[in-house]
N, C-alpha and C positions, 0 to 999 in steps of 0.2 A: 540364516533363513530358517533352519530347522528349529531353532529355539523359539521362534515366533509362533510356530504352529504346535503349541504344547500338547494338544490331544493326540497328535499324530507322531510325536517325538518317539515314544516308546516302540511302536511297531516299526518305525524306520530304523531305530537302533538295533532291534532284534533282527531285522532283515540283513543289515550289514554284518552283524555278528555271525549269522548263519553263513553268509558269503565267505567271511574270513575263515570259518571252521571247515566248510565243506567244499568250496570251490578252489581250484588251484590258480588263484590270481595273486601273483607275487607283486606285480606292479602294473600300472595302467600304461599302455604303450602310446596312447594319444591323450590329449588334454581336452578336446572338444566333447561336448555332451554326446554327440553321435558316436564317437570313438569309444567312450566308456560304456555306453548302452550296448554297442556291438560286441565288445569284449565280454560283458557280463552275460549277454544272451548266448554267445558261443559257449562259455563256461557252463551255463545252466543246461544247454542242449547236450553237451558231452556227459554231464552228470546224469541227466534223464536217460540217455541212450545206454550208459553203463548200468543204470538201475534196471532197465528193461532186459538187457542181456543177462544180468544176475538172476532175475526172476525167471526168465524163460529157460535158462540152462540149470536152474536150481543150485546155484553156486552158494556155498555157505561162507565164503570169504567176505570181508567188509569191502565197501566201495573203494576205500582208499587203498586197500591191498590190490584190488583189481586194477585200479588206475596205475599203481606201481608196476604190476606185472606187464600191463600193456605198454608202459613207457620203456621197460627193459626189452621186451620182446617185439617191438614194433618193426625191426628190420630183420628178425629171425625168419627163416622159412619153416614155420611151424603153424599148424592149424590152430585157430583161436581157441577152440574148445580144449585142445590138448594143453595149450599154454596156461589155461585157467584151471585145469583140473590137476596137473602134476604139481609137485613141490616147486615153487618158483625159485627157491635158492639154487636149484640145479642150473638155472640160467646164469647165475652170477659166477659160477665156477667152471664154465665151459672153457 
């Protein structure tokens, strides 16, 4: 289907390349179009929220580093600003 709409092929390919590079979608959990759309929208929403937090707090780390810190410290009893400003390797060696 994508090959038949050749003028739109390149933007579609670039969109999916961006998704693979920036969003943490390893596999789709559903096969219906609605399930795939929902999973992509959730991933985009998380990406945008983390970008907003990064800008508001003035964090210099990359978005992937911030996501890694959040995934490590999600169950820790530590304030989010402290988790993002201290060296995140300290969480690994607790």
